[in-house]
N, CA, C and O atoms as a MOPAC input file, in Angstrom:
PM7 MOZYME 1SCF
protein

 N      0.88000 1    -0.92200 1    -0.10800 1
 C      0.22400 1     0.11800 1    -0.28700 1
 C      0.69900 1     1.49900 1     0.04000 1
 O      0.89900 1     1.95500 1     1.16600 1
 N      0.87000 1     2.18100 1    -1.28400 1
 C      1.37100 1     3.07300 1    -1.30200 1
 C      0.97500 1     4.32800 1    -0.72500 1
 O      0.07900 1     5.06200 1    -1.14300 1
 N      1.80100 1     4.53100 1     0.38000 1
 C      1.49600 1     6.11200 1     1.25600 1
 C      2.65300 1     7.30200 1     1.10800 1
 O      3.88200 1     7.29700 1     1.16200 1
 N      1.55400 1     8.40900 1     0.87700 1
 C      2.95200 1     9.55000 1     0.66400 1
 C      2.58600 1    10.25300 1     2.48800 1
 O      1.55100 1    10.50300 1     3.10500 1
 N      3.85200 1    10.33800 1     2.75300 1
 C      3.57600 1    11.48500 1     4.08100 1
 C      4.37700 1    12.92100 1     3.75900 1
 O      5.43900 1    13.11300 1     3.16700 1
 N      3.44100 1    13.84700 1     4.38600 1
 C      3.84800 1    15.46000 1     4.15300 1
 C      4.47000 1    15.57700 1     5.50800 1
 O      3.84500 1    15.62800 1     6.56700 1
 N      5.66100 1    15.61000 1     5.37200 1
 C      6.40400 1    16.29400 1     7.15600 1
 C      6.43000 1    17.72400 1     7.15300 1
 O      7.05300 1    18.28500 1     8.05500 1
 N      5.82000 1    18.43300 1     6.23400 1
 C      5.66500 1    19.89100 1     6.55100 1
 C      4.11900 1    19.92200 1     6.92000 1
 O      3.70500 1    21.04300 1     7.21500 1
 N      3.41600 1    19.13300 1     6.94600 1
 C      2.08900 1    19.63500 1     7.22500 1
 C      1.93300 1    19.51600 1     8.53000 1
 O      2.31900 1    18.56900 1     9.21400 1
 N      1.27300 1    20.62900 1     8.95300 1
 C      0.61800 1    20.45400 1    10.16100 1
 C     -0.21100 1    19.40100 1    10.95800 1
 O     -0.16100 1    19.51400 1    12.18300 1
 N     -1.02600 1    18.31400 1    10.39600 1
 C     -1.31600 1    16.95000 1    10.53100 1
 C     -0.41800 1    16.37800 1    11.00300 1
 O      0.70900 1    16.40200 1    10.50800 1
 N     -0.69300 1    15.81000 1    11.94500 1
 C      0.35100 1    14.83400 1    12.41700 1
 C      0.53700 1    13.44100 1    11.55600 1
 O     -0.12200 1    13.13600 1    10.56300 1
 N      1.54300 1    12.70000 1    12.13900 1
 C      1.78100 1    11.74700 1    10.93600 1
 C      0.99600 1    10.53400 1    10.45900 1
 O      0.81500 1    10.11400 1     9.31600 1
 N      0.50800 1    10.00400 1    11.83900 1
 C     -0.41300 1     9.09700 1    12.34800 1
 C     -1.83000 1     9.88500 1    11.94900 1
 O     -2.73300 1     9.04900 1    11.95800 1
 N     -2.13400 1    10.68900 1    11.73900 1
 C     -3.19900 1    10.89900 1    11.00600 1
 C     -3.53600 1    11.18600 1     9.86100 1
 O     -4.61900 1    11.27800 1     9.28400 1
 N     -2.01800 1    11.38300 1     9.45500 1
 C     -2.16100 1    11.15800 1     7.66000 1
 C     -2.48100 1     9.80600 1     7.18500 1
 O     -3.47100 1     9.68100 1     6.46400 1
 N     -1.68300 1     8.64200 1     7.53100 1
 C     -1.73300 1     7.45100 1     8.10700 1
 C     -3.11600 1     7.36200 1     7.32600 1
 O     -3.50600 1     7.38400 1     6.15800 1
 N     -3.69200 1     7.24000 1     8.71500 1
 C     -4.99500 1     6.60800 1     8.43400 1
 C     -6.27000 1     7.47000 1     7.60900 1
 O     -7.25800 1     6.92600 1     7.11400 1
 N     -6.01200 1     8.76600 1     7.60000 1
 C     -6.60600 1     9.63500 1     6.20500 1
 C     -6.48500 1     8.88100 1     4.96900 1
 O     -7.48500 1     9.12800 1     4.29400 1
 N     -5.82700 1     8.19300 1     4.45700 1
 C     -4.84700 1     8.01800 1     3.46900 1
 C     -6.06500 1     6.15800 1     3.36100 1
 O     -6.73600 1     5.76900 1     2.40600 1
 N     -5.91800 1     5.66200 1     4.38400 1
 C     -6.75500 1     4.70500 1     4.56300 1
 C     -8.48500 1     4.42200 1     4.01600 1
 O     -9.21500 1     3.73400 1     3.30300 1
 N     -8.42300 1     5.46000 1     4.90800 1
 C     -9.88600 1     5.71100 1     4.94700 1
 C    -10.39800 1     6.36200 1     3.43500 1
 O    -11.36700 1     5.81500 1     2.90800 1
 N     -9.94000 1     7.18900 1     2.94100 1
 C    -10.00700 1     7.49600 1     1.70300 1
 C     -9.77400 1     5.95500 1     0.94200 1
 O    -10.83800 1     5.41000 1     0.64700 1
 N     -8.76200 1     5.33200 1     0.65600 1
 C     -9.03500 1     3.96500 1    -0.04600 1
 C    -10.13500 1     2.92200 1     0.14900 1
 O    -10.47100 1     2.13000 1    -0.73200 1
 N    -10.64400 1     2.98000 1     1.31500 1
 C    -11.75900 1     2.19100 1     1.87700 1
 C    -13.26000 1     3.55800 1     1.13200 1
 O    -14.13600 1     3.14700 1     0.37200 1
 N    -13.21800 1     4.40600 1     1.39000 1
 C    -14.47200 1     5.27800 1     0.66700 1
 C    -14.47100 1     5.43900 1    -0.65900 1
 O    -15.53500 1     5.73100 1    -1.20500 1
 N    -13.15400 1     5.26400 1    -1.51300 1
 C    -12.99000 1     5.19400 1    -2.77400 1
 C    -13.20100 1     3.68300 1    -3.62400 1
 O    -13.33200 1     3.54400 1    -4.84100 1
 N    -13.18900 1     2.66200 1    -2.60900 1
 C    -13.20600 1     1.35500 1    -3.04500 1
 C    -12.04200 1     1.06200 1    -3.46600 1
 O    -12.06100 1    -0.09700 1    -3.87900 1
 N    -11.11000 1     1.49600 1    -3.56300 1
 C     -9.70900 1     0.15900 1    -3.43100 1
 C     -9.38400 1    -0.20700 1    -2.80700 1
 O     -8.71500 1    -1.18400 1    -3.14300 1
 N     -9.42900 1     0.05700 1    -1.34700 1
 C     -8.94300 1    -1.03400 1    -0.58300 1
 C    -10.35700 1    -1.75600 1    -0.04300 1
 O    -11.25800 1    -0.98700 1     0.29200 1
 N    -10.63000 1    -3.42200 1     0.07200 1
 C    -12.06100 1    -3.80500 1    -0.04400 1
 C    -11.76300 1    -4.25300 1     1.46900 1
 O    -10.68000 1    -4.13300 1     2.04200 1
 N    -13.29700 1    -4.95500 1     2.15600 1
 C    -13.02000 1    -6.12800 1     3.29600 1
 C    -11.95400 1    -6.96500 1     2.65000 1
 O    -11.51500 1    -7.34200 1     1.56300 1
 N    -11.78400 1    -7.04000 1     4.01500 1
 C    -10.40700 1    -8.37900 1     3.71900 1
 C     -9.02100 1    -8.13800 1     3.69400 1
 O     -8.14300 1    -8.75400 1     4.29900 1
 N     -8.89500 1    -7.01200 1     2.80000 1
 C     -7.73000 1    -6.69300 1     2.16100 1
 C     -6.42400 1    -6.64100 1     3.33400 1
 O     -6.48000 1    -5.68600 1     4.10800 1
 N     -5.52200 1    -7.39100 1     3.46800 1
 C     -4.52200 1    -7.00000 1     4.36800 1
 C     -3.70100 1    -5.59700 1     4.53900 1
 O     -3.15800 1    -5.19800 1     3.50900 1
 N     -3.59000 1    -5.03200 1     5.37200 1
 C     -2.77700 1    -4.13100 1     5.33100 1
 C     -1.51600 1    -4.76600 1     5.87500 1
 O     -1.42100 1    -5.83200 1     6.48300 1
 N      0.08400 1    -3.32500 1     5.31200 1
 C      1.00400 1    -3.63900 1     5.64300 1
 C      1.34800 1    -4.06200 1     7.56700 1
 O      0.58700 1    -4.05700 1     8.53500 1
 N      2.56900 1    -4.32700 1     7.45900 1
 C      2.45600 1    -4.80700 1     8.82400 1
 C      3.02800 1    -3.66100 1     9.69600 1
 O      3.69800 1    -2.86300 1     9.04200 1
 N      2.92100 1    -3.39000 1    11.03000 1
 C      3.73300 1    -2.00900 1    11.72800 1
 C      4.73600 1    -1.79500 1    11.47100 1
 O      4.91800 1    -0.64200 1    11.08000 1
 N      5.99600 1    -2.74100 1    11.52200 1
 C      7.18500 1    -2.74700 1    10.97600 1
 C      7.06100 1    -2.35300 1     9.49600 1
 O      6.89400 1    -1.16500 1     9.22200 1
 N      7.13200 1    -3.27500 1     8.52700 1
 C      6.88300 1    -2.61000 1     7.27800 1
 C      6.51600 1    -1.46200 1     6.66300 1
 O      6.91700 1    -0.71600 1     5.76900 1
 N      5.49000 1    -1.57800 1     7.54500 1
 C      5.25200 1     0.59800 1     7.25100 1
 C      6.23000 1     1.13200 1     7.57800 1
 O      7.06400 1     1.60300 1     6.80400 1
 N      6.26400 1     1.13900 1     8.43800 1
 C      7.17800 1     2.26500 1     9.28000 1
 C      8.56500 1     2.31000 1     8.73400 1
 O      9.15600 1     3.37900 1     8.58400 1
 N      9.15400 1     1.00000 1     8.39800 1
 C     10.47300 1     1.14000 1     7.33600 1
 C     10.21600 1     1.66200 1     6.24400 1
 O     10.86300 1     2.67500 1     5.97400 1
 N      9.28500 1     1.21200 1     5.32500 1
 C      8.70700 1     1.84600 1     4.30900 1
 C      8.75000 1     3.67400 1     4.27800 1
 O      9.24200 1     4.50400 1     3.51400 1
 N      8.04500 1     3.72300 1     5.39600 1
 C      8.08900 1     5.51900 1     5.57900 1
 C      8.80300 1     6.38100 1     6.15600 1
 O      8.82300 1     7.61000 1     6.22000 1
 N      9.76500 1     4.99300 1     6.83500 1
 C     11.05500 1     5.68900 1     7.85400 1
 C     10.32000 1     6.75200 1     8.69600 1
 O     10.36700 1     7.98100 1     8.64700 1
 N      9.57500 1     5.84400 1     9.54100 1
 C      9.08800 1     6.58100 1    10.72400 1
 C      9.09800 1     5.53200 1    11.91300 1
 O      9.52000 1     4.38300 1    11.78400 1
 N      8.61700 1     6.02600 1    13.00800 1
 C      8.28600 1     5.38600 1    14.30600 1
 C      7.67300 1     3.82200 1    13.78300 1
 O      7.32700 1     3.76500 1    12.60300 1
 N      7.56900 1     2.88700 1    14.41300 1
 C      6.41400 1     2.00600 1    14.28600 1
 C      5.10500 1     2.56400 1    15.39100 1
 O      3.90300 1     2.45100 1    15.15300 1
 N      5.69900 1     3.15900 1    16.58900 1
 C      4.81600 1     3.88400 1    17.39900 1
 C      3.30400 1     4.40000 1    16.46800 1
 O      2.10900 1     4.10800 1    16.50100 1
 N      4.20600 1     5.33900 1    15.65500 1
 C      3.42700 1     6.06400 1    14.91800 1
 C      2.43800 1     5.58500 1    14.16900 1
 O      1.34700 1     6.14300 1    14.27900 1
 N      2.58800 1     4.34400 1    13.14900 1
 C      1.65900 1     3.68800 1    12.29700 1
 C      1.04800 1     2.63500 1    13.72200 1
 O     -0.11200 1     2.27500 1    13.52000 1
 N      1.41400 1     2.31800 1    14.55000 1
 C      0.37800 1     1.74100 1    15.53200 1
 C     -0.57500 1     2.59800 1    15.77600 1
 O     -1.76900 1     2.30500 1    15.72600 1
 N     -0.16900 1     3.61400 1    16.03200 1
 C     -1.14900 1     4.79800 1    16.22200 1
 C     -2.05300 1     4.27100 1    15.35100 1
 O     -2.70600 1     3.23000 1    15.27700 1
 N     -1.92700 1     5.21100 1    14.74500 1
 C     -2.77200 1     5.18600 1    13.37200 1
 C     -3.71900 1     4.15600 1    12.75400 1
 O     -4.72000 1     4.44200 1    12.09700 1
 N     -3.19900 1     2.67100 1    13.10100 1
 C     -3.97700 1     1.71300 1    12.77200 1
 C     -4.93500 1     1.37400 1    14.09400 1
 O     -6.03700 1     0.84400 1    13.94800 1
 N     -4.35600 1     1.76700 1    15.50800 1
 C     -5.25800 1     1.92400 1    16.44200 1
 C     -6.51300 1     2.79400 1    16.40500 1
 O     -7.58100 1     2.42600 1    16.89500 1
 N     -6.33100 1     3.94200 1    15.81200 1
 C     -7.11600 1     4.69500 1    15.39400 1
 C     -8.00400 1     4.14900 1    14.94300 1
 O     -9.02700 1     4.09600 1    15.62600 1
 N     -7.98700 1     3.49600 1    13.56700 1
 C     -8.70300 1     3.18100 1    12.38200 1
 C     -9.37700 1     2.29600 1    13.15600 1
 O    -10.58900 1     2.41800 1    12.97900 1
 N     -9.00200 1     1.18700 1    14.19100 1
 C     -9.72400 1     0.14500 1    14.46500 1
 C    -10.77900 1     0.33000 1    15.33200 1
 O    -11.85400 1    -0.26900 1    15.29800 1
 N    -10.29600 1     1.51600 1    16.41600 1
 C    -11.21100 1     2.11800 1    17.14500 1
 C    -12.78400 1     2.72700 1    16.63400 1
 O    -13.92500 1     2.54100 1    17.05500 1
 N    -12.10000 1     3.68600 1    15.31500 1
 C    -13.63000 1     4.11600 1    14.33700 1
 C    -14.19000 1     3.28900 1    13.44200 1
 O    -14.99600 1     3.77200 1    12.64700 1
 N    -13.82100 1     1.62500 1    13.38300 1
 C    -14.09200 1     0.68800 1    12.53500 1
 C    -13.90300 1     0.45300 1    11.74000 1
 O    -14.55500 1    -0.47200 1    11.25500 1
 N    -12.79100 1     1.13800 1    10.90200 1
 C    -12.34100 1     1.08900 1     9.67200 1
 C    -11.57000 1    -0.71600 1     9.36900 1
 O    -11.67700 1    -1.51200 1     8.43600 1
 N    -10.98800 1    -0.73700 1    10.39200 1
 C     -9.81200 1    -2.13400 1    10.07000 1
 C    -10.39300 1    -2.72300 1    11.52300 1
 O    -11.08000 1    -2.21200 1    12.40800 1
 N     -9.70400 1    -4.23200 1    11.32100 1
 C     -9.67100 1    -5.05300 1    12.55600 1
 C     -8.41800 1    -5.70900 1    12.67700 1
 O     -7.77100 1    -5.78900 1    11.63300 1
 N     -7.98900 1    -6.13200 1    13.56800 1
 C     -6.70900 1    -6.95300 1    13.81000 1
 C     -6.58400 1    -7.79800 1    14.44500 1
 O     -7.14100 1    -7.94100 1    15.53300 1
 N     -5.67000 1    -8.72200 1    13.82100 1
 C     -5.78900 1   -10.49700 1    14.59200 1
 C     -4.48600 1   -10.79800 1    14.91300 1
 O     -3.57600 1   -10.86900 1    14.08700 1
 N     -4.35900 1   -11.00600 1    16.29600 1
 C     -2.80100 1   -11.08300 1    16.60100 1
 C     -2.26100 1   -12.17900 1    15.97300 1
 O     -2.77500 1   -13.29700 1    15.96900 1
 N     -0.91000 1   -11.77500 1    15.27700 1
 C     -0.18000 1   -12.91200 1    14.54200 1
 C     -0.85800 1   -13.06500 1    12.90200 1
 O     -0.49600 1   -13.94800 1    12.12500 1
 N     -1.65900 1   -12.25900 1    12.65100 1
 C     -2.33700 1   -12.45400 1    11.43400 1
 C     -2.16600 1   -11.29300 1    10.71700 1
 O     -1.87200 1   -11.28700 1     9.52200 1
 N     -2.36900 1   -10.10300 1    11.52700 1
 C     -1.97200 1    -8.59800 1    10.94100 1
 C     -3.58000 1    -7.87300 1    11.32500 1
 O     -4.49300 1    -8.22200 1    12.07300 1
 N     -3.39100 1    -6.80000 1    10.47200 1
 C     -4.68800 1    -5.77800 1    10.24100 1
 C     -5.47200 1    -5.92000 1     8.65500 1
 O     -4.96700 1    -6.04900 1     7.54000 1
 N     -6.87500 1    -5.83700 1     9.07800 1
 C     -7.06500 1    -6.17900 1     7.66900 1
 C     -8.56900 1    -5.10200 1     7.49100 1
 O     -9.07400 1    -4.54800 1     8.46800 1
 N     -9.03000 1    -4.98500 1     6.28800 1
 C     -9.79700 1    -3.72400 1     6.31900 1
 C    -11.39400 1    -4.62000 1     6.51400 1
 O    -11.83400 1    -5.68800 1     6.08900 1
 N    -12.03400 1    -3.27100 1     7.59100 1
 C    -13.03000 1    -4.14700 1     7.70100 1
 C    -14.16800 1    -4.35800 1     6.84600 1
 O    -14.32700 1    -4.01100 1     5.67500 1
 N    -14.81300 1    -4.88500 1     7.50000 1
 C    -16.21600 1    -4.91300 1     6.56100 1
 C    -17.08900 1    -3.85800 1     6.49900 1
 O    -17.40000 1    -3.42100 1     7.60700 1
 N    -17.62300 1    -3.26500 1     5.47700 1
 C    -17.79100 1    -1.96300 1     5.37100 1
 C    -19.22100 1    -1.53000 1     5.92400 1
 O    -20.26200 1    -2.12000 1     5.63000 1
 N    -19.16200 1    -0.76700 1     6.50100 1
 C    -20.81900 1    -0.27700 1     7.16800 1
 C    -20.86900 1     1.15400 1     6.51300 1
 O    -20.05000 1     2.05700 1     6.68500 1
 N    -21.99800 1     1.17200 1     5.72700 1
 C    -22.59900 1     2.40800 1     4.85500 1
 C    -22.86700 1     3.62100 1     5.72800 1
 O    -22.99400 1     4.69200 1     5.13300 1
 N    -22.96700 1     3.61200 1     6.99400 1
 C    -23.35100 1     4.48300 1     7.81300 1
 C    -22.05600 1     4.87700 1     8.49300 1
 O    -22.09600 1     5.90000 1     9.17500 1
 N    -21.13100 1     4.34100 1     8.42500 1
 C    -20.12300 1     4.86000 1     8.63400 1
 C    -18.89000 1     5.45700 1     7.76000 1
 O    -18.02200 1     6.21900 1     8.18700 1
 N    -19.03000 1     4.84200 1     6.18800 1
 C    -18.40900 1     5.60100 1     5.32800 1
 C    -19.38700 1     7.07400 1     4.92200 1
 O    -18.90500 1     8.14200 1     4.54400 1
 N    -20.66200 1     6.81600 1     5.09500 1
 C    -21.42600 1     8.08500 1     4.89300 1
 C    -21.11300 1     8.86600 1     6.07600 1
 O    -21.39400 1    10.05000 1     5.89500 1
 N    -20.63100 1     8.62100 1     7.22200 1
 C    -20.34700 1     9.52500 1     8.19000 1
 C    -19.38900 1    10.61300 1     8.19600 1
 O    -19.36300 1    11.80000 1     8.52000 1
 N    -18.46700 1     9.57700 1     7.61800 1
 C    -16.95200 1     9.68300 1     7.09100 1
 C    -16.96400 1    10.80100 1     6.19300 1
 O    -16.50600 1    11.91300 1     6.45900 1
 N    -17.56500 1    10.42000 1     5.00500 1
 C    -17.79800 1    11.72400 1     3.88600 1
 C    -18.67900 1    12.67300 1     4.51000 1
 O    -18.15700 1    13.75300 1     4.23300 1
 N    -19.55500 1    12.86800 1     5.08900 1
 C    -20.03600 1    13.62000 1     5.79500 1
 C    -19.34300 1    15.02600 1     6.46500 1
 O    -19.53900 1    16.20900 1     6.18700 1
 N    -18.47800 1    14.40500 1     7.43700 1
 C    -17.63300 1    14.91400 1     7.93900 1
 C    -16.52500 1    15.78500 1     7.70100 1
 O    -15.99800 1    16.69400 1     8.34100 1
 N    -16.24500 1    15.01800 1     6.13900 1
 C    -14.74200 1    15.58900 1     5.32700 1
 C    -15.50900 1    16.79400 1     4.84400 1
 O    -14.88600 1    17.82500 1     5.09600 1
 N    -16.97600 1    17.06000 1     4.06300 1
 C    -17.40800 1    17.82300 1     3.44900 1
 C    -17.78500 1    18.77500 1     4.29200 1
 O    -17.50900 1    19.94000 1     4.00500 1
 N    -18.40800 1    18.50700 1     5.36100 1
 C    -18.17500 1    19.64900 1     6.42800 1
 C    -17.30300 1    20.33500 1     7.00900 1
 O    -17.73800 1    21.43600 1     7.34800 1
 N    -16.24200 1    20.14800 1     7.27100 1
 C    -14.66500 1    20.25500 1     7.70500 1
 C    -14.35800 1    21.57700 1     6.18500 1
 O    -14.11300 1    22.77800 1     6.30700 1
 N    -14.50300 1    20.72600 1     4.82000 1
 C    -13.97500 1    21.46300 1     3.75000 1
 C    -15.33400 1    23.05000 1     3.59300 1
 O    -14.91200 1    24.18800 1     3.38400 1
 N    -16.59500 1    22.80400 1     3.71800 1
 C    -17.57200 1    24.09100 1     3.92300 1
 C    -16.99800 1    24.63600 1     5.11800 1
 O    -16.56500 1    25.77200 1     4.92200 1
 N    -16.87100 1    24.29100 1     6.08600 1
 C    -16.51700 1    25.22100 1     7.48700 1
 C    -14.89800 1    25.99800 1     6.71100 1
 O    -14.87900 1    27.22900 1     6.70900 1
 N    -14.28600 1    25.63400 1     6.41400 1
 C    -12.83000 1    26.39100 1     5.32800 1
 C    -13.36100 1    27.40900 1     4.80500 1
 O    -13.17900 1    28.57600 1     5.15200 1
 N    -14.18000 1    26.93700 1     3.77200 1
 C    -14.50400 1    27.59900 1     2.97700 1
 C    -15.31400 1    28.73400 1     3.17900 1
 O    -15.28100 1    29.50000 1     2.21500 1
 N    -16.10100 1    29.13200 1     4.20500 1
 C    -17.21000 1    30.10400 1     5.48600 1
 C    -15.94600 1    30.39300 1     5.67200 1
 O    -15.66500 1    30.81800 1     4.55200 1
 N    -14.90700 1    30.47200 1     6.33600 1
 C    -13.75600 1    30.91900 1     7.06000 1
 C    -13.01300 1    31.72300 1     5.91800 1
 O    -12.41200 1    32.79600 1     5.98400 1
 N    -13.21900 1    30.94800 1     4.94500 1
 C    -12.00100 1    31.85300 1     3.82500 1
 C    -12.88300 1    33.40600 1     3.43100 1
 O    -12.50100 1    34.57600 1     3.41900 1
 N    -14.26800 1    32.73000 1     3.12100 1
 C    -15.10300 1    34.09000 1     2.58200 1
 C    -15.00200 1    35.57000 1     3.62400 1
 O    -14.60500 1    36.69200 1     3.30900 1
 N    -15.53900 1    35.05100 1     4.98900 1
 C    -15.74300 1    36.02500 1     5.98500 1
 C    -14.09700 1    36.50400 1     6.03800 1
 O    -14.24300 1    37.70300 1     5.79900 1
 N    -12.78900 1    36.32800 1     6.18600 1
 C    -11.42800 1    36.74100 1     6.04300 1
 C    -11.20400 1    37.85300 1     4.72200 1
 O    -10.47900 1    38.82100 1     4.49100 1
 N    -12.19200 1    37.15500 1     4.07900 1
 C    -12.01100 1    38.34100 1     2.68100 1
 C    -12.91900 1    39.30400 1     2.50500 1
 O    -13.01300 1    39.97900 1     1.48000 1
 N    -13.80900 1    39.43300 1     3.75700 1
 C    -14.70200 1    40.55900 1     4.12400 1
 C    -16.35100 1    40.22200 1     3.29300 1
 O    -17.19500 1    41.10500 1     3.13700 1
 N    -16.50700 1    38.97500 1     2.90600 1
 C    -18.08000 1    38.35400 1     2.21000 1
 C    -18.76000 1    38.43300 1     3.67800 1
 O    -18.08400 1    38.21500 1     4.68400 1
 N    -19.95900 1    38.71500 1     3.73300 1
 C    -20.89800 1    38.53100 1     4.63100 1
 C    -21.51300 1    37.40000 1     4.32700 1
 O    -21.51800 1    36.91100 1     3.19700 1
 N    -22.21200 1    36.79700 1     5.58000 1
 C    -22.48700 1    35.57500 1     5.57500 1
 C    -23.90700 1    35.09500 1     4.66300 1
 O    -24.29500 1    33.93900 1     4.50000 1
 N    -24.59700 1    36.47400 1     4.08600 1
 C    -25.88600 1    36.44900 1     3.10800 1
 C    -24.62500 1    36.41900 1     1.73300 1
 O    -25.26000 1    36.00200 1     0.76500 1
 N    -23.65900 1    36.59300 1     1.44000 1
 C    -22.93900 1    36.77600 1     0.08000 1
 C    -22.87500 1    35.18300 1     0.09200 1
 O    -23.69600 1    34.62400 1    -0.63500 1
 N    -22.03300 1    34.41100 1     0.79900 1
 C    -21.65300 1    33.38500 1     0.80600 1
 C    -22.20800 1    32.54600 1     0.70100 1
 O    -21.85400 1    31.67500 1    -0.09400 1
 N    -23.69200 1    32.38400 1     1.69400 1
 C    -25.17100 1    31.75200 1     1.09300 1
 C    -25.17500 1    32.16300 1    -0.25100 1
 O    -24.30900 1    31.53500 1    -0.86000 1
 N    -25.63400 1    32.75800 1    -0.79500 1
 C    -25.32800 1    33.35900 1    -2.15700 1
 C    -24.74500 1    32.49700 1    -3.48200 1
 O    -25.19100 1    31.93100 1    -4.48000 1
 N    -23.21800 1    32.82400 1    -2.71400 1
 C    -22.80500 1    32.37800 1    -3.84100 1
 C    -22.35800 1    30.55400 1    -4.04700 1
 O    -21.88800 1    29.85800 1    -4.94700 1
 N    -22.88300 1    30.33400 1    -2.48700 1
 C    -23.03800 1    28.88500 1    -2.37000 1
 C    -24.62100 1    28.30700 1    -3.47900 1
 O    -24.47900 1    27.54900 1    -4.43900 1
 N    -25.69400 1    28.75200 1    -3.13700 1
 C    -26.59300 1    28.54200 1    -4.07900 1
 C    -26.20300 1    28.58800 1    -5.10100 1
 O    -26.32100 1    27.45100 1    -5.55800 1
 N    -25.64100 1    29.42500 1    -6.04300 1
 C    -25.22000 1    29.43100 1    -7.00500 1
 C    -24.16400 1    28.75900 1    -7.59400 1
 O    -24.03500 1    28.89200 1    -8.81100 1
 N    -23.22400 1    27.92500 1    -6.86600 1
 C    -22.93400 1    27.02200 1    -6.98300 1
 C    -23.58000 1    25.72900 1    -7.21500 1
 O    -23.59100 1    24.94700 1    -8.16600 1
 N    -24.06400 1    25.74200 1    -6.16200 1
 C    -24.93100 1    24.60500 1    -6.35400 1
 C    -25.86100 1    24.30000 1    -7.54100 1
 O    -26.02600 1    23.16100 1    -7.97600 1
 N    -26.65900 1    25.77100 1    -8.19700 1
 C    -26.97400 1    25.18900 1    -9.12600 1
 C    -26.53600 1    24.69000 1   -10.34100 1
 O    -27.27000 1    24.21900 1   -11.21000 1
 N    -24.98100 1    24.82800 1   -10.40500 1
 C    -24.50300 1    23.97300 1   -11.65600 1
 C    -24.66900 1    22.97100 1   -11.39500 1
 O    -24.38600 1    22.07100 1   -12.18600 1

Protein backbone atom coordinates (compact mmCIF):
# COMPACT_ATOMS: atom_id res chain seq x y z
CA UNK A 1 0.00 0.00 0.00
CA UNK A 2 1.66 3.19 -1.21
CA UNK A 3 1.41 6.08 1.25
CA UNK A 4 2.66 9.63 1.00
CA UNK A 5 3.69 11.47 4.14
CA UNK A 6 3.99 15.24 4.16
CA UNK A 7 6.52 16.10 6.86
CA UNK A 8 5.83 19.82 6.53
CA UNK A 9 2.08 19.38 7.14
CA UNK A 10 0.49 20.54 10.37
CA UNK A 11 -1.44 17.26 10.41
CA UNK A 12 0.24 14.56 12.55
CA UNK A 13 1.76 11.69 10.59
CA UNK A 14 -0.50 9.08 12.20
CA UNK A 15 -3.54 11.08 11.04
CA UNK A 16 -2.12 11.29 7.52
CA UNK A 17 -1.79 7.50 7.46
CA UNK A 18 -5.31 6.98 8.84
CA UNK A 19 -6.82 9.46 6.37
CA UNK A 20 -5.15 7.74 3.42
CA UNK A 21 -6.45 4.33 4.51
CA UNK A 22 -9.96 5.75 5.02
CA UNK A 23 -9.78 7.40 1.61
CA UNK A 24 -8.93 4.11 -0.04
CA UNK A 25 -11.79 2.39 1.76
CA UNK A 26 -14.22 5.11 0.76
CA UNK A 27 -13.19 5.13 -2.90
CA UNK A 28 -13.27 1.34 -3.09
CA UNK A 29 -9.59 0.72 -3.80
CA UNK A 30 -9.27 -1.04 -0.40
CA UNK A 31 -11.87 -3.72 0.14
CA UNK A 32 -13.08 -5.84 3.03
CA UNK A 33 -10.49 -8.42 4.01
CA UNK A 34 -7.53 -6.69 2.35
CA UNK A 35 -4.39 -7.06 4.43
CA UNK A 36 -2.65 -3.87 5.50
CA UNK A 37 1.14 -3.76 5.68
CA UNK A 38 2.49 -4.80 9.06
CA UNK A 39 3.31 -2.01 11.50
CA UNK A 40 7.03 -2.74 11.12
CA UNK A 41 6.94 -2.97 7.33
CA UNK A 42 5.04 0.31 6.94
CA UNK A 43 7.22 2.14 9.46
CA UNK A 44 10.32 0.94 7.62
CA UNK A 45 8.88 1.91 4.22
CA UNK A 46 7.88 5.40 5.44
CA UNK A 47 11.01 5.79 7.60
CA UNK A 48 8.96 6.65 10.67
CA UNK A 49 8.50 5.19 14.13
CA UNK A 50 6.56 1.95 14.46
CA UNK A 51 4.67 3.63 17.31
CA UNK A 52 3.33 6.21 14.85
CA UNK A 53 1.99 3.50 12.54
CA UNK A 54 0.58 1.63 15.53
CA UNK A 55 -1.23 4.79 16.63
CA UNK A 56 -2.74 5.16 13.13
CA UNK A 57 -3.86 1.52 13.09
CA UNK A 58 -5.29 1.79 16.62
CA UNK A 59 -7.25 4.87 15.55
CA UNK A 60 -8.58 3.11 12.44
CA UNK A 61 -9.56 0.09 14.51
CA UNK A 62 -11.28 2.25 17.13
CA UNK A 63 -13.29 3.94 14.35
CA UNK A 64 -14.26 0.55 12.87
CA UNK A 65 -12.33 0.79 9.60
CA UNK A 66 -9.92 -2.08 10.27
CA UNK A 67 -9.66 -5.16 12.46
CA UNK A 68 -6.48 -6.62 13.86
CA UNK A 69 -5.92 -10.32 14.46
CA UNK A 70 -2.89 -11.11 16.63
CA UNK A 71 -0.32 -13.04 14.67
CA UNK A 72 -2.09 -12.46 11.35
CA UNK A 73 -2.16 -8.70 10.86
CA UNK A 74 -4.58 -5.86 10.28
CA UNK A 75 -7.35 -6.12 7.72
CA UNK A 76 -9.92 -3.79 6.17
CA UNK A 77 -13.13 -4.31 8.14
CA UNK A 78 -16.52 -5.05 6.63
CA UNK A 79 -17.86 -1.89 5.10
CA UNK A 80 -20.41 -0.18 7.29
CA UNK A 81 -22.35 2.10 4.93
CA UNK A 82 -23.39 4.43 7.76
CA UNK A 83 -19.80 4.74 8.96
CA UNK A 84 -18.57 5.55 5.45
CA UNK A 85 -21.41 8.03 4.95
CA UNK A 86 -20.64 9.75 8.24
CA UNK A 87 -16.94 9.95 7.40
CA UNK A 88 -17.76 11.48 4.03
CA UNK A 89 -20.16 13.93 5.68
CA UNK A 90 -17.43 14.99 8.14
CA UNK A 91 -15.03 15.67 5.25
CA UNK A 92 -17.59 17.79 3.38
CA UNK A 93 -18.46 19.66 6.57
CA UNK A 94 -14.79 20.45 7.23
CA UNK A 95 -14.33 21.69 3.66
CA UNK A 96 -17.42 23.90 3.92
CA UNK A 97 -16.20 25.34 7.22
CA UNK A 98 -12.87 26.22 5.60
CA UNK A 99 -14.64 27.89 2.67
CA UNK A 100 -16.88 29.92 5.00
CA UNK A 101 -13.91 31.07 7.08
CA UNK A 102 -12.01 32.00 3.93
CA UNK A 103 -14.97 34.03 2.68
CA UNK A 104 -15.38 35.82 6.01
CA UNK A 105 -11.66 36.59 6.17
CA UNK A 106 -12.02 38.09 2.70
CA UNK A 107 -14.76 40.39 3.94
CA UNK A 108 -17.77 38.51 2.57
CA UNK A 109 -21.00 38.63 4.53
CA UNK A 110 -22.86 35.44 5.43
CA UNK A 111 -25.53 36.45 2.91
CA UNK A 112 -22.93 36.77 0.14
CA UNK A 113 -21.47 33.39 1.06
CA UNK A 114 -24.94 31.78 0.98
CA UNK A 115 -25.67 33.39 -2.40
CA UNK A 116 -22.41 32.07 -3.78
CA UNK A 117 -23.14 28.63 -2.38
CA UNK A 118 -26.62 28.65 -3.97
CA UNK A 119 -25.13 29.79 -7.28
CA UNK A 120 -22.57 26.98 -7.25
CA UNK A 121 -25.25 24.42 -6.30
CA UNK A 122 -27.24 25.38 -9.42
CA UNK A 123 -24.41 24.24 -11.70
